[in-house]
C-alpha positions in Angstrom: 4.8 -23.0 -39.6 3.0 -25.8 -38.0 0.8 -25.3 -35.0 3.2 -27.2 -32.8 6.1 -24.9 -33.7 4.2 -21.9 -33.3 2.9 -22.9 -29.7 6.7 -23.7 -29.1 7.5 -20.1 -30.1 4.8 -18.6 -28.1 5.6 -20.4 -25.0 9.4 -19.3 -25.4 8.3 -15.7 -25.9 6.1 -15.9 -22.8 9.0 -17.3 -20.8 11.2 -14.7 -22.1 8.7 -11.9 -21.1 8.1 -13.5 -17.6 11.8 -13.5 -17.0 12.2 -10.0 -17.5 10.4 -9.3 -14.1 8.9 -6.1 -15.3 6.0 -5.2 -13.6 4.5 -3.0 -16.2 4.3 -6.2 -18.4 1.9 -8.1 -15.9 -1.2 -6.3 -17.6 -0.3 -7.7 -20.9 0.7 -11.1 -19.7 -2.6 -11.5 -17.7 -4.4 -11.8 -21.0 -1.8 -14.2 -22.5 -3.9 -17.2 -24.0 -3.6 -20.3 -22.1 -3.3 -24.1 -23.3 -5.0 -25.6 -25.0 -4.8 -22.8 -27.5 -7.5 -22.2 -30.3 -5.7 -22.1 -33.5 -6.5 -21.0 -37.0 -4.9 -21.8 -40.4 -2.8 -19.0 -41.8 -1.2 -19.1 -45.3 2.5 -18.3 -45.9 3.2 -14.7 -47.2 6.6 -13.6 -48.1 7.9 -10.0 -48.1 11.0 -8.3 -49.5 12.0 -7.3 -45.9 12.7 -11.0 -45.1 16.0 -10.5 -46.9 17.4 -8.8 -43.9 16.7 -11.4 -41.5 20.2 -13.1 -41.7 21.8 -9.7 -41.1 20.4 -9.4 -37.5 23.1 -8.8 -35.0 22.1 -11.4 -32.1 22.3 -10.0 -28.6 24.1 -12.2 -26.0 20.9 -13.4 -24.2 20.4 -17.0 -25.1 16.6 -16.8 -25.1 16.7 -14.0 -27.6 19.2 -16.1 -29.7 16.7 -18.8 -29.8 13.6 -16.8 -30.8 15.7 -15.2 -33.6 16.9 -18.5 -34.9 13.4 -19.9 -35.1 12.2 -16.9 -37.0 15.2 -17.0 -39.5 14.7 -20.7 -40.1 10.9 -20.5 -40.4 10.5 -17.0 -42.0 9.6 -18.5 -45.5 6.7 -20.6 -44.0 5.1 -17.5 -42.0 2.3 -15.1 -42.9 4.2 -11.8 -43.2 1.9 -8.7 -43.3 1.9 -5.1 -44.0 -0.6 -2.4 -42.7 0.4 0.4 -45.0 0.3 1.0 -48.9 2.5 2.8 -51.2 0.3 5.7 -50.9 1.3 6.0 -47.1 4.9 5.8 -47.1 6.1 4.9 -50.7 7.6 1.8 -52.2 11.0 2.0 -50.6 9.6 1.8 -47.1 7.4 -1.3 -48.0 10.6 -2.9 -49.3 12.1 -2.9 -45.8 8.9 -3.3 -43.5 6.9 -6.1 -42.4 5.4 -7.9 -39.3 4.2 -11.3 -38.2 1.5 -11.9 -35.7 1.4 -15.2 -33.8 -1.3 -14.3 -31.3 -4.3 -12.1 -32.0 -7.2 -11.5 -34.5 -4.9 -12.5 -37.4 -2.4 -14.8 -35.7 -2.2 -18.5 -35.7 -3.3 -18.6 -32.1 -6.5 -16.8 -31.6 -7.2 -13.9 -28.9 -9.6 -11.1 -28.8 -7.7 -9.6 -25.8 -4.0 -9.3 -27.0 -1.9 -9.3 -30.2 1.6 -10.6 -30.1 4.1 -10.7 -33.0 7.3 -9.2 -34.5 8.0 -6.1 -36.4 11.0 -6.3 -38.8 12.5 -3.2 -40.2 15.5 -3.1 -42.9 18.5 -0.8 -42.6 18.4 3.1 -43.3 14.7 3.4 -42.8 12.4 5.8 -40.7 8.9 4.5 -39.5 7.3 7.7 -39.2 5.5 8.9 -36.0 2.1 6.8 -35.8 -0.4 6.3 -33.1 -3.3 3.7 -32.3 -5.9 2.8 -29.8 -4.3 -0.2 -28.4 -1.7 -0.1 -25.6 1.7 -1.3 -26.8 4.9 -2.5 -25.6 8.0 -3.3 -27.7 11.0 -5.2 -26.8 13.6 -4.7 -29.4 15.7 -8.1 -29.6 18.7 -6.1 -31.2 19.9 -2.6 -30.3 20.6 -0.9 -33.8 17.8 1.5 -33.9 16.5 4.7 -32.3 13.1 5.5 -31.1 11.0 8.5 -30.6 7.7 9.2 -28.3 5.5 12.4 -28.6 7.5 15.5 -28.9 10.5 14.0 -27.4 14.2 13.4 -29.0 15.4 10.4 -30.9 17.0 8.1 -28.6 19.0 4.8 -28.7 17.4 1.9 -26.8 19.1 -1.1 -25.7 18.0 -4.5 -26.8 15.9 -6.5 -24.3 14.3 -3.5 -22.5 10.6 -3.0 -23.0 9.4 0.4 -24.6 5.8 1.3 -23.5 3.3 3.2 -25.6 0.1 4.5 -23.9 -3.1 4.6 -26.2 -2.7 7.3 -28.6 0.7 8.3 -28.0 2.6 9.0 -31.2 5.9 7.0 -31.6 8.3 6.1 -34.4 11.5 4.1 -35.1 14.5 4.5 -37.3 17.4 2.1 -38.2 21.0 2.8 -39.0 23.0 0.4 -41.1 21.3 -2.7 -39.4 17.9 -4.2 -39.4 15.6 -4.1 -36.4 13.6 -7.0 -35.0 11.3 -6.2 -32.2 8.7 -8.0 -30.1 5.4 -6.3 -29.8 2.3 -6.6 -27.6 -1.1 -4.9 -28.2 -3.9 -4.8 -25.7 -7.1 -2.8 -25.6 -8.7 -1.1 -28.5 -9.0 -2.4 -32.1 -6.3 -5.1 -32.2 -6.1 -4.8 -36.0 -6.2 -1.3 -36.5 -4.4 0.6 -39.1 -2.5 3.1 -37.2 -2.9 7.0 -37.7 0.0 8.6 -39.2 1.0 11.5 -37.2 4.2 12.7 -39.0 
């Protein structure tokens, strides 16, 4: 994706988050990089999970629809990554798991203070409980998933509502018969850390 297109998407994401009016997002947005952005060149990397992008059930929010459309049309040109190996969760998991970072230590827009990107999970998969140093917020862009925190129960979360994880809090996700796309923000700690598996 060109730097111009990435900046367009990042600005759209910022407007989307600001529009939520959620005070708990303020610390994350305070570290949002400002224009002119410092960019780096990233090479495209495709993953098997991208085959599920066309199956996303888009929520009614027009900004959400726009964000998903950009990802769907640009997916093949983006640098998708995976933190884990087959030794961690097995081959089946890796076939249905991937992320793309736009802001951060690895993203096209450089930042040492915050990471921002998207997690994509295919259908019928569990992302086991894991934890990390960074504080985190997820905003699911669709609602076909369940989430767990600590020793709590698995619960369904609506699309467009932030989910917060403090530093070190174990959390996991699992999908039903549809894939999940969730916006993520990391702040504090090691922004490129491989999560500790708590399951």
